[in-house]
N, C-alpha and C positions, 0 to 999 in steps of 0.2 A: 172655571165656570163660563158658560156661553153667555155673552152679553153683547147682543147687537140690537140696537134701538130699544134696549130694556125689554127684550122679548120675554125674559124669565123673571118672575117676581123672586123676591128673596126667601119667602116662606111659602113654598107651594103646598097645596093640599095633596094628599094621597089619592090616586084614582081608586075607585071601588072595584072590587074584584068581579063585579058583574061583567066587566069588559073581557074577562079571560075565561073561557070555557075549561072545564075540567080536563079536557082531553090534552091540553098543552102540557099537562104534567107528565104525560108518558111518551111524548115524542123525542127523537134523538137530537133534532135540530135545536139550537139555542134560541129561545124566545124571550124578548126583552121589551117591557112597556116602559115608555119614557114620557114624562109629563112635559107639557109645552115649556116648562121652566128648565128642562135639561135634567131633572131628577129621575133616576130609575125608581119606578113604583112597583115593578114585578119582574122577576126572572124565574123562568122554569127550572127544574132541577139540572137540566143538561147545561144551561147558562150559568148557574150557580157553581156547579162543579168545575166546569171547564175554565171559567174566567174568575172564579173566586169572588163573585158579586155579592152585594147585599143591597137591600131596599134602601133608598136615600142617597146612594152614591151618584156622584155627578158622572153622566153618560160620557161628557167630553174627556174626563180624566180617565175613565176606563177604556174608552175607544177614541183616542185622538185622531186616528185614521179616518173617522166617519163624521168629524165635526161639520164639514161643509155639506155633506149629504143630509145631515140632520137639520141644518138650518134651512136648506132649500126645501125640504119636505115640509117643514113648519110654515116657512114664509110664503112659498108658492103654492102650497097646498096641493103638491103633486107627489105621487109616489116615486121613490127612487129605486129602481130595480137593477138586478144583475150586476152589483158592484163586486169586483174582485179585490180582496185585500189579503195581505199576509200578516199574521200575528205569530211572531216567533217562527217556529218551523212549520206552521200550519197555514193552509190556504183555505179561505172561506168565501162562499158566494153569499152576498148580503142583499136583502130586500127590505126597504123601509116603507111602511104603509102609514099614511096619515090617518089619525083618528080625529074626526071633526065633530064639533057641536055647532048648533046653529050660529052662523056668522063668525065663527072662529075655529082656530085649530086647538084641539084639546090635548094632543099629544102624538106620538109616534110608536107604531109596533115595529120592532127590529127583529128580523129572523136571520140568523147566521147559520148557513149550512156548511158543515166541515166537509170540504171537498178533497182533503188530503188523502184519505183512504181510497176514495174513488179515483183520484189521480193516479194513486199508485197501482190500483187495479187496471186502470186504462193503460198505464205505462207498460205493466206486465203483459197485458194482452197485446199491445203493439209490438213488444219485444218478442212474444211468442209468434206473432204473425210474421215479423221480420225473419226470425229463426226458421219458421216453417218455409218461407220463400227461399231462404238461403239453402236449407237442406234440400228442397226440391231442385234448386239450381245445381247443387252439387251432385246430387243423384243422377240428374239428367245429363251432366257434363262428363260423367265417368265413361271412359272408353269401354270398360268392362260392363257386362250386363248384370243387372240387380233385380232379384225377385224378392218380394216380401210377402210371406204368408202367415196366416194365423195358426194356432195350435191344432187346428183340424185340417190343415193343408188346403185351405181356401185361399186363393190368390187375392191379396189386398192392393197391390201395385207392382208394375214393372217399369224399368226406365227405357228411355229411347234406345239405348244400346241393345237391349234385349229384344226390342222390336225388330231392329236391324239384323241381329244375329239369328233370330228365329223366323224372320220374315212373317211376322204377325203384328196385329194391332192390339194395343192394350185392351180395348173394349172387347176383344174376342176371349180374353182369358181371365180378366179381373172379375171376381165374384164366382169363379168356377173352382172346382176341386182338382188338385194335382192328379188324383187317382183317375178321374175322367179324362184329363189331358193326355196321360199315358195310354189309356185305353184307345183313345181316338187317333193316336199316332202323332200328335204335336211334338212329343219327345219320346225317346225309347226307354228312359229310366229317370227316376226323380230323386234328387238328394234331399228334398224336403221330407218325402216319405221315410227316408232312411233316419234322418235326424229325429223325427217324430217317434220312430220305432226305438231308436238306441239312446235318445236324449243327449247325443254327443255330436261333435263335428264329423261330417261325412264328406269325403272327396272321391269323385268318380269321373270317368269319361262319359260324355253324353254326345249322342249323334242326333242332329236335328232332321226334320223332314226334308230340308234343302241339301243334306249331305255334309254339312259343316260339323267339325269335331270341336267340342267345347270341353275345357277342364273346368268342372263345376265343384264348388266347395260350399256346403251348407253349414250354417252356424246357429246354435240354438240361443234364444234369448229368454232368460228366466226373470220372473219378478222377484221382489224381496223375500217371498215365502219359498222360493225355489220352484215355482210352478211355471211350466213352459207356456210362454204367451205368443212368441213369434219365431219364425224361422227366416233367416236372411240367407239368400243364395247368391254367391258371386260366380259369374260366367266369364270365362276367358277363351277367345278364339284361338285354337292351336293348330287350325287347318294348314296353315303355311309352314308350320314347323317342320313337318315331314319333308317338304320340298327344299327347305333350307338347310336340313340337317347334314346332307352329303356336301353341300357347298361350304358349310361351316367347318366340317371335318377337313376338307381340302385346305381351307384357309388356315385352320389351326395347324395343320401339318407344315405348311410353309412357314408359319410364324415360329414354329418350334425349331424348324431347320435353321432359320436365321438366328434365333436366340442361342441355339446350341453353338453355331459357328462363332458368334460374337463372344460367347462365354469362353470357348476354346482359345480365341485370340487373347482375350483378357488375361486368362489363367497363364497362357504361354508367356505373355509379356511380364506377368507378376512373377512367375517362377523364374524366369530369366534373371530378374533382379532379387531373387530370394524372398519375395513377398508372396506367401501362400495363404490365402484367406478362404477357409472352408466353414468357419463359424459365422453365425449371424453378427456377433459383436464385432468381429474383426472386419467383415464385410461393411458394416455400418461405419467403422473407423475410416476405412479407405475411401468411402464415399464423402465423409466429411473432410478428409484430407484433400480430395480433388476439388471440392468446393472452396476450401481455404486457399488453394493454390492460385485461383483466379483473382484474388485480391492481394494487396500489399499489406494487410493488417499483421501486426506482430501475433505470433502464435507461440503457445508454451506446450510442449509435448511432455507428458507425464507418464511414468510407468517404472516398473521395477528394472533393476539392472539386467541387461541381456534380452529384454522383451522385444526390442526392435525400434527403438526410438529413432535411431539414425537412418533406418530404411524409410521410416515416414517422412523425414526431412528430405530424403532423396526424392521420394515420390512427389512432395510438394514442389520441389524445385524442377523436376522433370516436366510437370504439367503447367508450370507458371510461365508467364510472358517473359521471364528472365532466364528461360532454360538455355539460352544460347550464351549467357553471361556466366562468369565464374560463381562457383559455391565454394566458400571458404569455410572449413570445418575446424573448430577450436575446441579442444578439451580444457576447460578452465582449471580443472584440478591437476593438469599435468604441467602447468606453468609456475615456476616459483613465484611466490607472493611479491617479491621485490621487483619482479620483471613484468607482471601482469599488465600495468598500465602502459609501459613502453611497447610491449608486444602487441597490445591491442590498438593503440592509438598512434604509434610510431614516435620517433624522437628526432630532434635537429642535431646537427653535428656539435660535438662538445657538450652535449646535454648532461652526461655523467661519465665518470671514469670507466673506460673500457668501451665506450660508445664508438661506433664506426664513424670515420671522419666525415663521410658525406651524409651521415644520418641514415634514417631507415623509415619507410612507410609502414604503418601498423596493418594489422589484419583488416581493420575496417576500411582502410583506403584501398587495400587490395581487392576488397569485395565491391568496389565501385560499380554500380549498375546491375549488381548480382545479388547474392544472398550470403549472409554471414550466419553460420549455425553455431551457437554457443552451447556445447554439451556440458553437462555438470555445472550449470550456472550457479547452483547453490554454493560451489566452492569459491566464487568470486570474492575477493576481499571487499570489505565495506567501503574502503576508499575508492576502489575502482567502480563500485556500484553507482557512486555519485556521478561520476563522469559518463558512464553508460546511460544513466537515466537522463542526463542533459542531451546526449546524442539522440535518444529515442524521441525526445520531445521536439527538438528542432533540427535534427539532422546535421548539426555543426560539430566538428572535431578540431581540436588543436594539439599538435604533436607536443610531446614532453620537451620542455626547454624552448619551445616556439612561441611566437606571439601572433602568428597569422591563423585565422580561422578558415576552415575549409568547409563548403557545403557539399555534402555527399548524398548520393541516391543509392541507399543500401537497405535491403529488407532484412529484418532480424528474426531468426527462429531460435528458440532456446529450449533446452530439455533437461530434465533432472529426475533422479529416482528418489529425491528426498521430499519431505512434506514442508513445503515453503512457507505455508500459513503457519505452521508450528514454530518455524525458524523466526518468522516475523514477531510472533508473540514473545519469544525469548530474546529478541534484539539481535539475532545473528544474520538477519536479511532485512533490507530496507522495505518498509511498507509501501512506500510510494513506487519503488521499482517493481515490486510484487504485482501491484495492480496495473502497472504499465505493461508488464509482460503477460499478465493474465487476461489479455483481450479475448483470445480465442484458445481455450484449453482443449487439448486433445489427449485422451486418456488411452494408452496402449494397454490392453488387458494382458495379465500374465498367461503363460502357456497352459497352466492348469485350469483356467477358465475358458480355454478354447480348445478342448480336447479333439474336436473335429479336425483340427489343423495337424495333429501329431503325426498320424500315419502318412499324410502327403509330404510333410516336412522330412520324416525319416527316410522315406523312398527317395526323395530328391537328393539329400545329402549322402546317403549310402552310394547311390549311383555316381554322384559327384566325386566322392573320395576314391571310389573303385576306378574311375577313369583317370583320376589324378596320379594314382600310384601304378596304373598300367594293368590292372587286373581285367582280363578278357571275359571271364565268365560273369553271368548275372548274379546279382546279390539277392538272396531270399532270407525271410524271417520265419523261423518256426512259430508254431502256435504258442509255446511257452515263452519264447522271447518276445512275441508281439504282446502277449498279455502283461509281461513284466515291464515293457517299454510304455504301454498304455496306462499301467497302474502307478508308475513313478511320478511323483509330484513336480519335478523339474524346478527346484528352488533357483537354479540359474537360468531358467527360461530358455530361449532359443539358442543362446550362446552355449548353454551346457549340452542341449541336444546335438548341436554340431560337434562339439568334443566327443560325445558318446559315439556318434556315427563314425568319426574319424578312427577312434580306437577300435571299434567293432570291425571295421574294414581291414585295418592293419593286422589285428590279432586273428581274424578268421583264416582257416586253412583252405576251405573250398568255397562253394557258392552259398552255403547255409551258414547264417550267424546263430551261434549257440549261446546258451547262457553263460558259458565260461568266457566268452568274448566281451561280456559286458562288465562294467564295474560292479563290485560286489553289492553295494547298496541298490543299484538299479536291478540287479538279478533277483534280489530278495523282495523287491517291491510287490510282486504278485502275492508272496506269502503274507506279507503284511496286510494287503488288501483282502485276501481271503479270511484272515483272522478278523479284520474290521468288518467284513460282511457277516461273518459268523456271529459276531457280538453286536449285531445291530438290534438294539433293544426296541427300537421303534416298530420293528416288523414281527417279532416273535415273543412268546411267552417263555418263561424259565424252562418249562418242559420241552418246548421245541428247540430252544437253544442247546439244552443237554443232549437231545437227540441228534442235532446236527453236528455237535462236537464229537459225539461217540461214533457216529457213522464216518466222520472225517478220520479219526484215529484208526478205526478198523480198516478203512480203505487203504490208508498208507501202510499199515502194518501188513496187510494181505500182499501189497506189492513188494514190500521189502523182505518178508520171510517166507511167503508161499505156502506154508502148510498150517493146519490148525494147531498142531502140537507146538510148532515154533512160535506162533502168534500167542498161544496161551502162556508160554513160558516167558516171553518178552513183556507181556502186559501184566503178568502175575495173577491170571485167572485160569479156571479149569477148562479143559477142551470142550466139555459140554455147553459151557456158557458161550465160548467162541462160536461154536456151530450154530446155536440158537440165534445169536446176534447177527451172524453173517446172513442167515436166512431171513431175519427180520428186515435187514436193510437191503436185501437183494444183491449181496456182494458175492461174486463167483471167483474162487481162487483160480489162479493161472493152471494149476495142476489138475483142476477139475473141468476146464473148458473143453479139453479134448474128448471127454467122456459124456459131454452133454448131447442129448439126441437132437438131431437136426430139426 
C-alpha cells in the first residue's frame, strides 16, 4: 500500500463511472482509474485481460514500477507523461493524468500503451531498410552488370557496372521496355525477352552500341504460385577474352611443355628405381612419402607382401636429409628369435657363449645419423619390442651385457604385411609400441587396385630381363597375352609380376610373348574374366545372360570346327538350328568368308 503522509485513507470510496466514457471499453490501450488512496477503481477490458486486474486492487502492488510516478502525480498535481517501463517481455509507454476535484486530487487516470508490437514493427522496418541498403551496395559493387525487369520486360533498375558497360545512365532506361531499347539500338538482342518467352534461363552474346561484347544470362524469378514476376540479367564483359585467347594458348603450351618435361624426368627417375606410378592411389602414396621424407617422424609402411614397401622406404631415404648417411635394412623375420636383441642392439665382449671377443655393434648403432628400416616388424619377439620401444622414446641404447648407455641419432621406418591392430588385440604385439610406430602410416595399395601400373611395369621388366639375358630383339605382347596379364589378380603383387616377366622372357622363342610362355594360371586368367563378365548379374537379365553364353559357345565352336555339320554334331543339335543361330548372332564361318560378296 502507498502511504506517504497518509495520502490514502484505509477505506476509500469507489469513484463513480461518470468519470469514464463508454469509449474506453473498446480501445486497445490499457486504461486504469486509480483513487487518491491508491486503489484501482476501474480498468477497461484491455487492462483487465493483460494485467489480470480487478477493482479494489492496490495499484502499487500491480505496478510497483509506477509507484513514484503515481505519488508525484497525486502530490504535485502534475501529469507524468511518456514513461517507458518493461513488464515481463513487454514494453509500455505510460501516461498518468491527474483527476482533480476543487482543492484536492481525486485520483489518477493511467494509460498504458503496449509498444512491444510497434517496436517489433519498427525493428523489422529498420532491418528491411538496412537490408535494402546492403543489397543496393552489393548490387552496385558487382563488377558484372545487373538488370532487373518486371514480367512485362520493363526495366526496374540497373547497377553502375551496367551503366559503364553500356555507356548509358540508369535514368535513360529505367521505366522503359526492353523491346523499345532493342529497336532503338541500345542493344542488339535481349535475354529478358527470351526469358519471358520461354520461362527459363537464357544465355546469349550481346553487342552494345559501343562495340563491347557481353556474355549475358537472364534468369526468371517466380512467385509462390509459379507466376513470373521478375527477370534478372547478368552481364559479363568478354571483349578482352578474344585478344587474350591467343596469349593464353601460348602460355598454356609453354606450361604443358614444362609439365611434360618434369613428368618425364620424374618418371625416368622412378622407373630407374623400379617405382612406376600411373594410378592416382600410387601417385598419392609417392607424394605422401616425399612429404614424410622431410621430417624425422617414425613411419609405418603397410601393405601386402610384394607390394613394394621396401621401395617406399628407399624413396623416403633418398629424399631425406639423411640421404648421404647409411640406410640399414633388417628383416625381423629372418633373425633367429634368440639373436634378435643382440643383432639389433649389439653386445659387449663375453656377453654370451659364442660372442665375438671384441663385442659387436648392433644394427641400430650402424645406422647412426642415418635410417634403420625394420621390415616384417610384426615378427619381432615381445621381449625385443620392449627395448625397441624404449629406444624410440629416448634414443638411448645399451648393448647386451653392457652397462653404458649410448645416445644415438637414428630414424626408424618399419613395415609389415600383417594387421598389427589385430595382433595387439590378441596380445601378440605391444599396444604401446604399435602406437609409437603408427605415427605416420603409409598404405601401399596391392597391384590389383592399381591396374594402370600393370602395363608399364610389364614393359619395364620385360625389357630389363631381355637385356639381362642378352636378347637383342624387342619384346612384344600379343593381344591375348596382354588381356591375360591384365586380367590376372596378382596375389603376389609386384614381386609376382617380376617373376612372371622373367619366366616369359626366358621361355619365349622370338620377340613375341605367347600364352604358352606364361604360367598356366596367368594364361587362363582371361577366360576366368570372360566368364566373370558373362555372369555379371548386375548388368543383364537371365535372357541376356543366356544369349551371351549361347553366342560365346557358338563363336568358339565355329572357330574350332569350321562347318555347320561339325558344329551340330559337337553340340548335339541339328544343322538347321546351327544355321539359324549363327545368322541370329552374326557369326560367319571361316569357310564362308571367301564366298562373301565384297
